[in-house]
MOPAC internal coordinates of N, CA, C and O (Angstrom, degrees):
PM7 1SCF
backbone

  N    0.0000 0     0.00 0     0.00 0    0    0    0
  C    1.4499 1     0.00 0     0.00 0    1    0    0
  C    1.5361 1   110.79 1     0.00 0    2    1    0
  O    1.2310 1   119.97 1   134.74 1    3    2    1
  N    1.3570 1   117.66 1   -45.26 1    3    2    1
  C    1.4586 1   120.94 1   179.86 1    5    3    2
  C    1.5210 1   110.71 1   -61.51 1    6    5    3
  O    1.2310 1   120.88 1   139.21 1    7    6    5
  N    1.3209 1   115.92 1   -40.79 1    7    6    5
  C    1.4588 1   119.93 1   179.78 1    9    7    6
  C    1.5262 1   110.58 1   -62.70 1   10    9    7
  O    1.2310 1   120.61 1   138.99 1   11   10    9
  N    1.3324 1   116.45 1   -41.01 1   11   10    9
  C    1.4617 1   121.11 1   179.69 1   13   11   10
  C    1.5346 1   110.40 1   -63.50 1   14   13   11
  O    1.2310 1   120.27 1   137.28 1   15   14   13
  N    1.3413 1   117.09 1   -42.72 1   15   14   13
  C    1.4686 1   120.97 1   178.20 1   17   15   14
  C    1.5174 1   110.65 1   -64.99 1   18   17   15
  O    1.2310 1   120.24 1   139.80 1   19   18   17
  N    1.3246 1   117.14 1   -40.20 1   19   18   17
  C    1.4539 1   120.86 1   178.02 1   21   19   18
  C    1.5222 1   110.82 1   -61.12 1   22   21   19
  O    1.2310 1   120.65 1   133.02 1   23   22   21
  N    1.3277 1   116.36 1   -46.98 1   23   22   21
  C    1.4585 1   120.41 1   179.96 1   25   23   22
  C    1.5190 1   111.60 1   -63.51 1   26   25   23
  O    1.2310 1   120.27 1   140.07 1   27   26   25
  N    1.3299 1   117.10 1   -39.93 1   27   26   25
  C    1.4559 1   121.11 1   178.28 1   29   27   26
  C    1.5229 1   110.45 1   -63.89 1   30   29   27
  O    1.2310 1   120.40 1   137.78 1   31   30   29
  N    1.3272 1   116.85 1   -42.22 1   31   30   29
  C    1.4652 1   120.88 1   177.83 1   33   31   30
  C    1.5171 1   110.69 1   -62.37 1   34   33   31
  O    1.2310 1   120.39 1   138.17 1   35   34   33
  N    1.3153 1   116.87 1   -41.83 1   35   34   33
  C    1.4568 1   121.02 1   179.88 1   37   35   34
  C    1.5252 1   111.14 1   -62.94 1   38   37   35
  O    1.2310 1   120.28 1   140.32 1   39   38   37
  N    1.3224 1   117.07 1   -39.68 1   39   38   37
  C    1.4644 1   120.77 1   178.13 1   41   39   38
  C    1.5248 1   110.19 1   -63.67 1   42   41   39
  O    1.2310 1   120.18 1   135.62 1   43   42   41
  N    1.3400 1   117.26 1   -44.38 1   43   42   41
  C    1.4664 1   120.83 1   178.71 1   45   43   42
  C    1.5191 1   111.09 1   -61.86 1   46   45   43
  O    1.2310 1   120.12 1   136.75 1   47   46   45
  N    1.3319 1   117.37 1   -43.25 1   47   46   45
  C    1.4529 1   120.58 1  -179.95 1   49   47   46
  C    1.5219 1   111.18 1   -63.82 1   50   49   47
  O    1.2310 1   120.55 1   136.44 1   51   50   49
  N    1.3170 1   116.55 1   -43.56 1   51   50   49
  C    1.4553 1   120.13 1  -178.86 1   53   51   50
  C    1.5271 1   111.64 1   -68.81 1   54   53   51
  O    1.2310 1   120.18 1   151.11 1   55   54   53
  N    1.3294 1   117.26 1   -28.89 1   55   54   53
  C    1.4576 1   119.60 1  -178.95 1   57   55   54
  C    1.5241 1   112.18 1   -82.93 1   58   57   55
  O    1.2310 1   120.25 1   169.93 1   59   58   57
  N    1.3480 1   117.12 1   -10.07 1   59   58   57
  C    1.4532 1   119.75 1   179.47 1   61   59   58
  C    1.5181 1   113.31 1    92.38 1   62   61   59
  O    1.2310 1   119.33 1   179.12 1   63   62   61
  N    1.3302 1   118.88 1    -0.88 1   63   62   61
  C    1.4634 1   121.21 1  -179.73 1   65   63   62
  C    1.5096 1   111.68 1   -65.57 1   66   65   63
  O    1.2310 1   120.51 1   145.70 1   67   66   65
  N    1.3196 1   116.63 1   -34.30 1   67   66   65
  C    1.4551 1   121.49 1   179.61 1   69   67   66
  C    1.5201 1   109.40 1  -115.84 1   70   69   67
  O    1.2310 1   120.78 1  -128.20 1   71   70   69
  N    1.3124 1   116.12 1    51.80 1   71   70   69
  C    1.4455 1   121.40 1  -173.04 1   73   71   70
  C    1.5204 1   113.53 1   -68.91 1   74   73   71
  O    1.2310 1   119.65 1   149.23 1   75   74   73
  N    1.3217 1   118.28 1   -30.77 1   75   74   73
  C    1.4563 1   120.51 1  -174.58 1   77   75   74
  C    1.5193 1   111.57 1   -74.78 1   78   77   75
  O    1.2310 1   120.77 1   -37.89 1   79   78   77
  N    1.2997 1   116.14 1   142.11 1   79   78   77
  C    1.4448 1   122.85 1   175.03 1   81   79   78
  C    1.5185 1   106.71 1   -84.73 1   82   81   79
  O    1.2310 1   120.47 1   -63.68 1   83   82   81
  N    1.3186 1   116.70 1   116.32 1   83   82   81
  C    1.4602 1   121.53 1  -177.36 1   85   83   82
  C    1.5148 1   110.35 1   -96.03 1   86   85   83
  O    1.2310 1   121.35 1   -39.77 1   87   86   85
  N    1.3273 1   115.02 1   140.23 1   87   86   85
  C    1.4563 1   121.01 1   175.26 1   89   87   86
  C    1.5196 1   108.16 1  -124.28 1   90   89   87
  O    1.2310 1   120.88 1   -13.46 1   91   90   89
  N    1.3104 1   115.92 1   166.54 1   91   90   89
  C    1.4601 1   121.58 1   179.84 1   93   91   90
  C    1.5163 1   110.18 1  -144.42 1   94   93   91
  O    1.2310 1   120.68 1    10.49 1   95   94   93
  N    1.3275 1   116.31 1  -169.51 1   95   94   93
  C    1.4606 1   120.21 1  -178.01 1   97   95   94
  C    1.5339 1   113.56 1   -58.75 1   98   97   95
  O    1.2310 1   120.01 1   150.36 1   99   98   97
  N    1.3231 1   117.59 1   -29.64 1   99   98   97
  C    1.4653 1   120.58 1  -176.02 1  101   99   98
  C    1.5216 1   114.34 1   -76.23 1  102  101   99
  O    1.2310 1   119.84 1   153.30 1  103  102  101
  N    1.3297 1   117.91 1   -26.70 1  103  102  101
  C    1.4688 1   118.90 1  -177.95 1  105  103  102
  C    1.5292 1   113.57 1  -124.00 1  106  105  103
  O    1.2310 1   119.88 1  -170.06 1  107  106  105
  N    1.3113 1   117.83 1     9.94 1  107  106  105
  C    1.4585 1   121.45 1  -177.71 1  109  107  106
  C    1.5290 1   111.95 1   -59.40 1  110  109  107
  O    1.2310 1   120.32 1   124.89 1  111  110  109
  N    1.3225 1   116.99 1   -55.11 1  111  110  109
  C    1.4622 1   120.42 1  -173.58 1  113  111  110
  C    1.5234 1   112.09 1   -66.18 1  114  113  111
  O    1.2310 1   120.43 1   142.48 1  115  114  113
  N    1.3181 1   116.78 1   -37.52 1  115  114  113
  C    1.4633 1   119.95 1   176.68 1  117  115  114
  C    1.5349 1   109.87 1   -63.80 1  118  117  115
  O    1.2310 1   120.46 1   139.93 1  119  118  117
  N    1.3254 1   116.73 1   -40.07 1  119  118  117
  C    1.4556 1   121.33 1  -178.35 1  121  119  118
  C    1.5261 1   111.80 1   -65.86 1  122  121  119
  O    1.2310 1   119.66 1   134.28 1  123  122  121
  N    1.3326 1   118.26 1   -45.72 1  123  122  121
  C    1.4699 1   119.26 1  -176.35 1  125  123  122
  C    1.5239 1   112.36 1   -71.18 1  126  125  123
  O    1.2310 1   120.40 1   163.67 1  127  126  125
  N    1.3324 1   116.84 1   -16.33 1  127  126  125
  C    1.4737 1   120.05 1   177.39 1  129  127  126
  C    1.5264 1   111.85 1   -87.15 1  130  129  127
  O    1.2310 1   120.74 1  -168.16 1  131  130  129
  N    1.3161 1   116.20 1    11.84 1  131  130  129
  C    1.4547 1   121.30 1   177.92 1  133  131  130
  C    1.5239 1   109.93 1   -57.03 1  134  133  131
  O    1.2310 1   120.89 1   -23.72 1  135  134  133
  N    1.3151 1   115.90 1   156.28 1  135  134  133
  C    1.4628 1   119.91 1   177.23 1  137  135  134
  C    1.5262 1   111.53 1   -72.72 1  138  137  135
  O    1.2310 1   121.05 1   165.45 1  139  138  137
  N    1.3429 1   115.60 1   -14.55 1  139  138  137
  C    1.4619 1   119.94 1   177.80 1  141  139  138
  C    1.5251 1   110.06 1   -93.16 1  142  141  139
  O    1.2310 1   120.69 1   -16.62 1  143  142  141
  N    1.3180 1   116.29 1   163.38 1  143  142  141
  C    1.4521 1   122.01 1   170.03 1  145  143  142
  C    1.5234 1   106.63 1   -65.51 1  146  145  143
  O    1.2310 1   120.07 1   -41.83 1  147  146  145
  N    1.3411 1   117.48 1   138.17 1  147  146  145
  C    1.4615 1   121.45 1  -177.01 1  149  147  146
  C    1.5278 1   109.47 1  -124.89 1  150  149  147
  O    1.2310 1   121.02 1   -52.07 1  151  150  149
  N    1.3293 1   115.66 1   127.93 1  151  150  149
  C    1.4595 1   121.44 1   173.30 1  153  151  150
  C    1.5190 1   107.37 1  -110.40 1  154  153  151
  O    1.2310 1   120.99 1   -58.62 1  155  154  153
  N    1.3457 1   115.72 1   121.38 1  155  154  153
  C    1.4567 1   121.03 1   178.61 1  157  155  154
  C    1.5263 1   108.14 1  -107.14 1  158  157  155
  O    1.2310 1   121.64 1   -54.53 1  159  158  157
  N    1.3290 1   114.47 1   125.47 1  159  158  157
  C    1.4669 1   120.68 1   175.20 1  161  159  158
  C    1.5217 1   107.57 1  -101.68 1  162  161  159
  O    1.2310 1   120.44 1   -61.11 1  163  162  161
  N    1.3338 1   116.77 1   118.89 1  163  162  161
  C    1.4575 1   122.40 1   175.03 1  165  163  162
  C    1.5225 1   107.24 1   -92.16 1  166  165  163
  O    1.2310 1   120.63 1   -50.46 1  167  166  165
  N    1.3268 1   116.41 1   129.54 1  167  166  165
  C    1.4558 1   121.08 1  -171.93 1  169  167  166
  C    1.5262 1   110.09 1  -151.71 1  170  169  167
  O    1.2310 1   120.96 1    -3.87 1  171  170  169
  N    1.3357 1   115.77 1   176.13 1  171  170  169
  C    1.4653 1   123.42 1   172.17 1  173  171  170
  C    1.5210 1   108.04 1  -150.68 1  174  173  171
  O    1.2310 1   120.73 1   -28.39 1  175  174  173
  N    1.3167 1   116.21 1   151.61 1  175  174  173
  C    1.4688 1   121.05 1  -177.17 1  177  175  174
  C    1.5278 1   112.21 1   -66.81 1  178  177  175
  O    1.2310 1   119.62 1   155.31 1  179  178  177
  N    1.3168 1   118.33 1   -24.69 1  179  178  177
  C    1.4607 1   122.97 1  -177.40 1  181  179  178
  C    1.5315 1   112.59 1   -89.95 1  182  181  179
  O    1.2310 1   120.05 1  -178.53 1  183  182  181
  N    1.3235 1   117.52 1     1.47 1  183  182  181
  C    1.4714 1   123.12 1  -175.29 1  185  183  182
  C    1.5371 1   110.19 1   -93.09 1  186  185  183
  O    1.2310 1   120.70 1   -65.21 1  187  186  185
  N    1.3422 1   116.27 1   114.79 1  187  186  185
  C    1.4731 1   120.37 1  -179.29 1  189  187  186
  C    1.5297 1   112.76 1   -63.01 1  190  189  187
  O    1.2310 1   118.53 1   132.96 1  191  190  189
  N    1.3365 1   120.41 1   -47.04 1  191  190  189
  C    1.4720 1   119.16 1   177.23 1  193  191  190
  C    1.5303 1   112.65 1   -60.57 1  194  193  191
  O    1.2310 1   120.28 1   149.04 1  195  194  193
  N    1.3322 1   117.06 1   -30.96 1  195  194  193
  C    1.4701 1   120.61 1   177.50 1  197  195  194
  C    1.5262 1   110.29 1   -64.41 1  198  197  195
  O    1.2310 1   120.72 1   143.37 1  199  198  197
  N    1.3217 1   116.22 1   -36.63 1  199  198  197
  C    1.4686 1   120.92 1   178.25 1  201  199  198
  C    1.5214 1   110.90 1   -66.94 1  202  201  199
  O    1.2310 1   120.51 1   146.12 1  203  202  201
  N    1.3118 1   116.63 1   -33.88 1  203  202  201
  C    1.4683 1   121.06 1   177.53 1  205  203  202
  C    1.5204 1   110.14 1   -70.45 1  206  205  203
  O    1.2310 1   120.52 1   140.85 1  207  206  205
  N    1.3336 1   116.61 1   -39.15 1  207  206  205
  C    1.4620 1   121.52 1  -177.98 1  209  207  206
  C    1.5315 1   112.45 1   -72.63 1  210  209  207
  O    1.2310 1   119.88 1   150.40 1  211  210  209
  N    1.3128 1   117.83 1   -29.60 1  211  210  209
  C    1.4717 1   122.08 1  -173.25 1  213  211  210
  C    1.5306 1   114.24 1   -50.74 1  214  213  211
  O    1.2310 1   118.80 1   126.99 1  215  214  213
  N    1.3486 1   119.90 1   -53.01 1  215  214  213
  C    1.4753 1   117.88 1  -178.79 1  217  215  214
  C    1.5340 1   112.69 1   -66.97 1  218  217  215
  O    1.2310 1   120.05 1   149.64 1  219  218  217
  N    1.3170 1   117.51 1   -30.36 1  219  218  217
  C    1.4667 1   120.88 1   177.67 1  221  219  218
  C    1.5263 1   110.20 1   -67.67 1  222  221  219
  O    1.2310 1   120.94 1   137.57 1  223  222  221
  N    1.3278 1   115.81 1   -42.43 1  223  222  221
  C    1.4640 1   122.14 1   178.29 1  225  223  222
  C    1.5234 1   110.24 1   -63.22 1  226  225  223
  O    1.2310 1   120.53 1   136.75 1  227  226  225
  N    1.3221 1   116.60 1   -43.25 1  227  226  225
  C    1.4693 1   121.51 1  -179.87 1  229  227  226
  C    1.5326 1   111.16 1   -64.55 1  230  229  227
  O    1.2310 1   120.56 1   138.44 1  231  230  229
  N    1.3204 1   116.53 1   -41.56 1  231  230  229
  C    1.4681 1   120.26 1   179.41 1  233  231  230
  C    1.5318 1   109.90 1   -65.50 1  234  233  231
  O    1.2310 1   120.52 1   137.04 1  235  234  233
  N    1.3295 1   116.61 1   -42.96 1  235  234  233
  C    1.4705 1   120.78 1   177.78 1  237  235  234
  C    1.5154 1   110.19 1   -61.13 1  238  237  235
  O    1.2310 1   120.87 1   139.91 1  239  238  237
  N    1.3133 1   115.93 1   -40.09 1  239  238  237
  C    1.4629 1   121.56 1  -179.50 1  241  239  238
  C    1.5260 1   110.97 1   -60.99 1  242  241  239
  O    1.2310 1   120.42 1   138.57 1  243  242  241
  N    1.3160 1   116.80 1   -41.43 1  243  242  241
  C    1.4663 1   120.84 1   179.21 1  245  243  242
  C    1.5245 1   111.25 1   -66.30 1  246  245  243
  O    1.2310 1   120.37 1   139.71 1  247  246  245
  N    1.3181 1   116.89 1   -40.29 1  247  246  245
  C    1.4637 1   120.91 1  -179.21 1  249  247  246
  C    1.5265 1   110.94 1   -69.02 1  250  249  247
  O    1.2310 1   120.31 1   138.12 1  251  250  249
  N    1.3230 1   117.02 1   -41.88 1  251  250  249
  C    1.4637 1   121.76 1  -177.73 1  253  251  250
  C    1.5241 1   110.96 1   -70.72 1  254  253  251
  O    1.2310 1   120.67 1   146.30 1  255  254  253
  N    1.3187 1   116.33 1   -33.70 1  255  254  253
  C    1.4641 1   119.95 1   178.73 1  257  255  254
  C    1.5127 1   111.98 1    60.96 1  258  257  255
  O    1.2310 1   120.56 1    47.32 1  259  258  257
  N    1.3347 1   116.53 1  -132.68 1  259  258  257
  C    1.4631 1   119.58 1  -177.06 1  261  259  258
  C    1.5250 1   113.55 1   -94.76 1  262  261  259
  O    1.2310 1   120.12 1  -169.18 1  263  262  261
  N    1.3182 1   117.37 1    10.82 1  263  262  261
  C    1.4672 1   120.31 1   178.15 1  265  263  262
  C    1.5211 1   112.10 1   -71.42 1  266  265  263
  O    1.2310 1   120.49 1   157.12 1  267  266  265
  N    1.3305 1   116.67 1   -22.88 1  267  266  265
  C    1.4629 1   122.70 1   177.15 1  269  267  266
  C    1.5221 1   106.74 1  -151.70 1  270  269  267
  O    1.2310 1   120.89 1   -12.09 1  271  270  269
  N    1.3218 1   115.90 1   167.91 1  271  270  269
  C    1.4557 1   121.47 1  -178.69 1  273  271  270
  C    1.5269 1   108.66 1  -111.61 1  274  273  271
  O    1.2310 1   120.43 1   -60.07 1  275  274  273
  N    1.3399 1   116.79 1   119.93 1  275  274  273
  C    1.4625 1   122.44 1   176.83 1  277  275  274
  C    1.5194 1   107.68 1  -110.70 1  278  277  275
  O    1.2310 1   121.11 1   -58.54 1  279  278  277
  N    1.3323 1   115.47 1   121.46 1  279  278  277
  C    1.4614 1   121.07 1  -175.47 1  281  279  278
  C    1.5237 1   110.40 1  -132.54 1  282  281  279
  O    1.2310 1   121.45 1   -15.08 1  283  282  281
  N    1.3282 1   114.84 1   164.92 1  283  282  281
  C    1.4683 1   121.25 1  -179.66 1  285  283  282
  C    1.5135 1   110.40 1  -122.22 1  286  285  283
  O    1.2310 1   121.14 1   -36.65 1  287  286  285
  N    1.3382 1   115.42 1   143.35 1  287  286  285
  C    1.4593 1   122.62 1   177.32 1  289  287  286
  C    1.5196 1   107.37 1  -127.15 1  290  289  287
  O    1.2310 1   120.58 1   -66.48 1  291  290  289
  N    1.3241 1   116.49 1   113.52 1  291  290  289
  C    1.4642 1   121.56 1   178.80 1  293  291  290
  C    1.5229 1   108.10 1   -77.55 1  294  293  291
  O    1.2310 1   119.83 1   -62.42 1  295  294  293
  N    1.3210 1   117.93 1   117.58 1  295  294  293
  C    1.4630 1   120.94 1  -175.00 1  297  295  294
  C    1.5222 1   112.58 1   -65.60 1  298  297  295
  O    1.2310 1   120.19 1   160.46 1  299  298  297
  N    1.3134 1   117.24 1   -19.54 1  299  298  297
  C    1.4620 1   119.84 1   178.15 1  301  299  298
  C    1.5333 1   111.52 1   -66.57 1  302  301  299
  O    1.2310 1   119.99 1   166.89 1  303  302  301
  N    1.3314 1   117.62 1   -13.11 1  303  302  301
  C    1.4612 1   121.50 1   175.88 1  305  303  302
  C    1.5282 1   111.71 1   -75.56 1  306  305  303
  O    1.2310 1   121.14 1   162.12 1  307  306  305
  N    1.3415 1   115.43 1   -17.88 1  307  306  305
  C    1.4658 1   119.74 1   179.33 1  309  307  306
  C    1.5108 1   111.84 1    71.03 1  310  309  307
  O    1.2310 1   120.93 1    32.38 1  311  310  309
  N    1.3270 1   115.83 1  -147.62 1  311  310  309
  C    1.4594 1   121.26 1   179.35 1  313  311  310
  C    1.5106 1   111.77 1   101.54 1  314  313  311
  O    1.2310 1   121.07 1   -19.47 1  315  314  313
  N    1.3299 1   115.55 1   160.53 1  315  314  313
  C    1.4646 1   121.08 1   179.74 1  317  315  314
  C    1.5224 1   112.25 1   -68.61 1  318  317  315
  O    1.2310 1   120.42 1   164.46 1  319  318  317
  N    1.3094 1   116.81 1   -15.54 1  319  318  317
  C    1.4600 1   122.25 1   179.86 1  321  319  318
  C    1.5247 1   110.91 1   -55.42 1  322  321  319
  O    1.2310 1   120.47 1   136.32 1  323  322  321
  N    1.3248 1   116.71 1   -43.68 1  323  322  321
  C    1.4641 1   120.92 1  -177.15 1  325  323  322
  C    1.5217 1   111.19 1   -63.78 1  326  325  323
  O    1.2310 1   120.15 1   139.80 1  327  326  325
  N    1.3237 1   117.33 1   -40.20 1  327  326  325
  C    1.4738 1   120.83 1   177.55 1  329  327  326
  C    1.5241 1   110.77 1   -70.96 1  330  329  327
  O    1.2310 1   120.93 1   132.62 1  331  330  329
  N    1.3089 1   115.83 1   -47.38 1  331  330  329
  C    1.4636 1   120.33 1  -175.76 1  333  331  330
  C    1.5272 1   111.97 1   -59.42 1  334  333  331
  O    1.2310 1   120.69 1   139.58 1  335  334  333
  N    1.3261 1   116.28 1   -40.42 1  335  334  333
  C    1.4623 1   120.03 1  -178.55 1  337  335  334
  C    1.5259 1   112.38 1   -99.98 1  338  337  335
  O    1.2310 1   120.48 1  -170.13 1  339  338  337
  N    1.3166 1   116.68 1     9.87 1  339  338  337
  C    1.4621 1   123.43 1   175.53 1  341  339  338
  C    1.5238 1   112.69 1    48.83 1  342  341  339
  O    1.2310 1   121.17 1  -128.07 1  343  342  341
  N    1.3208 1   115.38 1    51.93 1  343  342  341
  C    1.4584 1   121.35 1   176.58 1  345  343  342
  C    1.5235 1   106.79 1   -83.11 1  346  345  343
  O    1.2310 1   121.19 1   -76.29 1  347  346  345
  N    1.3318 1   115.34 1   103.71 1  347  346  345
  C    1.4593 1   120.67 1  -176.07 1  349  347  346
  C    1.5195 1   112.78 1  -113.56 1  350  349  347
  O    1.2310 1   120.55 1   161.03 1  351  350  349
  N    1.3213 1   116.56 1   -18.97 1  351  350  349
  C    1.4705 1   122.25 1   178.25 1  353  351  350
  C    1.5161 1   108.12 1  -129.68 1  354  353  351
  O    1.2310 1   121.60 1   -29.59 1  355  354  353
  N    1.3191 1   114.54 1   150.41 1  355  354  353
  C    1.4553 1   118.66 1   175.71 1  357  355  354
  C    1.5266 1   109.04 1  -130.47 1  358  357  355
  O    1.2310 1   119.89 1   -29.44 1  359  358  357
  N    1.3018 1   117.81 1   150.56 1  359  358  357
  C    1.4513 1   126.18 1    -1.56 1  361  359  358
  C    1.5322 1   111.65 1   -74.06 1  362  361  359
  O    1.2310 1   121.36 1   -39.13 1  363  362  361
  N    1.3080 1   115.01 1   140.87 1  363  362  361
  C    1.4639 1   123.21 1   171.48 1  365  363  362
  C    1.5159 1   106.16 1  -121.45 1  366  365  363
  O    1.2310 1   120.88 1   -45.28 1  367  366  365
  N    1.3176 1   115.92 1   134.72 1  367  366  365
  C    1.4623 1   120.73 1   174.44 1  369  367  366
  C    1.5223 1   107.28 1  -120.07 1  370  369  367
  O    1.2310 1   121.01 1   -50.04 1  371  370  369
  N    1.3273 1   115.66 1   129.96 1  371  370  369
  C    1.4610 1   121.17 1   178.92 1  373  371  370
  C    1.5194 1   108.43 1  -120.44 1  374  373  371
  O    1.2310 1   121.42 1   -49.18 1  375  374  373
  N    1.3199 1   114.88 1   130.82 1  375  374  373
  C    1.4610 1   122.34 1  -179.78 1  377  375  374
  C    1.5287 1   108.72 1   -99.46 1  378  377  375
  O    1.2310 1   120.83 1   -52.69 1  379  378  377
  N    1.3301 1   116.02 1   127.31 1  379  378  377
  C    1.4594 1   122.48 1  -178.64 1  381  379  378
  C    1.5246 1   110.38 1  -117.50 1  382  381  379
  O    1.2310 1   121.12 1   -41.46 1  383  382  381
  N    1.3235 1   115.47 1   138.54 1  383  382  381
  C    1.4506 1   122.31 1   172.56 1  385  383  382
  C    1.5330 1   106.09 1  -128.27 1  386  385  383
  O    1.2310 1   120.66 1   -57.14 1  387  386  385
  N    1.3183 1   116.35 1   122.86 1  387  386  385
  C    1.4717 1   121.87 1  -177.29 1  389  387  386
  C    1.5275 1   112.27 1    53.81 1  390  389  387
  O    1.2310 1   120.54 1  -141.81 1  391  390  389
  N    1.3342 1   116.58 1    38.19 1  391  390  389
  C    1.4537 1   121.28 1   176.66 1  393  391  390
  C    1.5144 1   115.58 1    81.42 1  394  393  391
  O    1.2310 1   120.21 1  -179.92 1  395  394  393
  N    1.3277 1   117.21 1     0.08 1  395  394  393
  C    1.4629 1   120.69 1  -178.19 1  397  395  394
  C    1.5203 1   110.78 1  -112.43 1  398  397  395
  O    1.2310 1   120.81 1   -42.94 1  399  398  397
  N    1.3303 1   116.06 1   137.06 1  399  398  397
  C    1.4599 1   120.55 1   176.68 1  401  399  398
  C    1.5230 1   109.13 1   -66.55 1  402  401  399
  O    1.2310 1   121.18 1   -50.93 1  403  402  401
  N    1.3436 1   115.34 1   129.07 1  403  402  401
  C    1.4616 1   119.57 1   177.75 1  405  403  402
  C    1.5281 1   111.77 1  -112.64 1  406  405  403
  O    1.2310 1   120.90 1   154.81 1  407  406  405
  N    1.3288 1   115.88 1   -25.19 1  407  406  405
  C    1.4649 1   119.56 1  -178.54 1  409  407  406
  C    1.5093 1   108.90 1  -165.18 1  410  409  407
  O    1.2310 1   120.78 1   -20.33 1  411  410  409
  N    1.3525 1   116.11 1   159.67 1  411  410  409
  C    1.4628 1   120.57 1   175.67 1  413  411  410
  C    1.5155 1   110.20 1  -146.69 1  414  413  411
  O    1.2310 1   121.78 1   -20.86 1  415  414  413
  N    1.3291 1   114.20 1   159.14 1  415  414  413
  C    1.4620 1   122.34 1   177.00 1  417  415  414
  C    1.5215 1   107.76 1  -135.19 1  418  417  415
  O    1.2310 1   120.90 1   -42.14 1  419  418  417
  N    1.3262 1   115.88 1   137.86 1  419  418  417
  C    1.4648 1   120.09 1   176.10 1  421  419  418
  C    1.5249 1   109.86 1  -119.59 1  422  421  419
  O    1.2310 1   121.00 1  -146.40 1  423  422  421
  N    1.3037 1   115.70 1    33.60 1  423  422  421
  C    1.4646 1   120.08 1   178.67 1  425  423  422
  C    1.5230 1   109.76 1  -132.08 1  426  425  423
  O    1.2310 1   121.27 1   -10.89 1  427  426  425
  N    1.3070 1   115.18 1   169.11 1  427  426  425
  C    1.4619 1   121.09 1   177.05 1  429  427  426
  C    1.5258 1   107.22 1   -85.80 1  430  429  427
  O    1.2310 1   121.05 1   -63.50 1  431  430  429
  N    1.3202 1   115.59 1   116.50 1  431  430  429
  C    1.4553 1   120.97 1   179.96 1  433  431  430
  C    1.5213 1   110.09 1  -104.94 1  434  433  431
  O    1.2310 1   120.96 1   -28.31 1  435  434  433
  N    1.3125 1   115.76 1   151.69 1  435  434  433
  C    1.4545 1   120.45 1   172.51 1  437  435  434
  C    1.5181 1   109.94 1   -75.72 1  438  437  435
  O    1.2310 1   120.68 1   -17.99 1  439  438  437
  N    1.3313 1   116.30 1   162.01 1  439  438  437
  C    1.4616 1   119.97 1  -175.56 1  441  439  438
  C    1.5188 1   112.32 1   -59.59 1  442  441  439
  O    1.2310 1   119.73 1   141.17 1  443  442  441
  N    1.3342 1   118.12 1   -38.83 1  443  442  441
  C    1.4699 1   119.99 1  -178.28 1  445  443  442
  C    1.5250 1   110.97 1   -67.26 1  446  445  443
  O    1.2310 1   120.01 1   144.16 1  447  446  445
  N    1.3324 1   117.58 1   -35.84 1  447  446  445
  C    1.4634 1   120.98 1   176.18 1  449  447  446
  C    1.5327 1   110.59 1   -63.95 1  450  449  447
  O    1.2310 1   120.57 1   139.51 1  451  450  449
  N    1.3291 1   116.51 1   -40.49 1  451  450  449
  C    1.4624 1   120.82 1   178.28 1  453  451  450
  C    1.5252 1   110.13 1   -65.01 1  454  453  451
  O    1.2310 1   120.59 1   134.48 1  455  454  453
  N    1.3216 1   116.48 1   -45.52 1  455  454  453
  C    1.4642 1   121.19 1   179.97 1  457  455  454
  C    1.5289 1   110.16 1   -59.52 1  458  457  455
  O    1.2310 1   120.44 1   130.03 1  459  458  457
  N    1.3270 1   116.76 1   -49.97 1  459  458  457
  C    1.4639 1   120.74 1  -178.63 1  461  459  458
  C    1.5267 1   111.36 1   -61.62 1  462  461  459
  O    1.2310 1   121.00 1   138.53 1  463  462  461
  N    1.3239 1   115.70 1   -41.47 1  463  462  461
  C    1.4708 1   121.51 1  -179.43 1  465  463  462
  C    1.5279 1   110.67 1   -61.83 1  466  465  463
  O    1.2310 1   120.74 1   127.35 1  467  466  465
  N    1.3186 1   116.18 1   -52.65 1  467  466  465
  C    1.4730 1   120.94 1  -176.26 1  469  467  466
  C    1.5265 1   110.36 1   -66.68 1  470  469  467
  O    1.2310 1   119.92 1   131.50 1  471  470  469
  N    1.3144 1   117.76 1   -48.50 1  471  470  469
  C    1.4674 1   120.07 1  -176.65 1  473  471  470
  C    1.5249 1   112.09 1   -66.60 1  474  473  471
  O    1.2310 1   120.09 1   159.60 1  475  474  473
  N    1.3202 1   117.44 1   -20.40 1  475  474  473
  C    1.4645 1   121.11 1   174.75 1  477  475  474
  C    1.5208 1   112.09 1   -63.34 1  478  477  475
  O    1.2310 1   120.07 1   160.29 1  479  478  477
  N    1.3313 1   117.47 1   -19.71 1  479  478  477
  C    1.4705 1   122.20 1   179.16 1  481  479  478
  C    1.5276 1   113.47 1  -104.62 1  482  481  479
  O    1.2310 1   120.49 1   174.63 1  483  482  481
  N    1.3231 1   116.67 1    -5.37 1  483  482  481
  C    1.4599 1   120.55 1  -179.35 1  485  483  482
  C    1.5260 1   108.65 1   -84.38 1  486  485  483
  O    1.2310 1   120.42 1   -55.57 1  487  486  485
  N    1.3410 1   116.80 1   124.43 1  487  486  485
  C    1.4720 1   118.98 1   179.25 1  489  487  486
  C    1.5228 1   111.21 1   -62.76 1  490  489  487
  O    1.2310 1   121.20 1   -38.20 1  491  490  489
  N    1.3188 1   115.31 1   141.80 1  491  490  489
  C    1.4690 1   120.91 1   178.04 1  493  491  490
  C    1.5192 1   107.60 1   -87.25 1  494  493  491
  O    1.2310 1   120.77 1   -49.58 1  495  494  493
  N    1.3228 1   116.13 1   130.42 1  495  494  493
  C    1.4751 1   120.07 1  -179.19 1  497  495  494
  C    1.4973 1   110.77 1   -89.54 1  498  497  495
  O    1.2310 1   120.10 1   180.00 1  499  498  497

């Protein structure tokens, strides 16, 4: 059974159905301290605006590639993260640089707006 679930997960990942990198309370702080700029999208499966934002976020993620890290945090997982960062509405996106919040958005943005926003914080080499 475990092998079957693993194979099914691998098929979904390869097909792009589960393209987003998901984080939770256990790896949130380690993730935002990445050496790259990190954009965290807080969402829930029952949130209609989150469903609208999802394809825009995914498209932005493909364009940005490895220049920054775009991740998702399902608020239904709970954790002190929601209190600490005062996530009261979803979708909320918070941009982190060196583990510190630099900006946030509580609206549905188009993919180009997300790309421009995130890359505005990525150092030019």
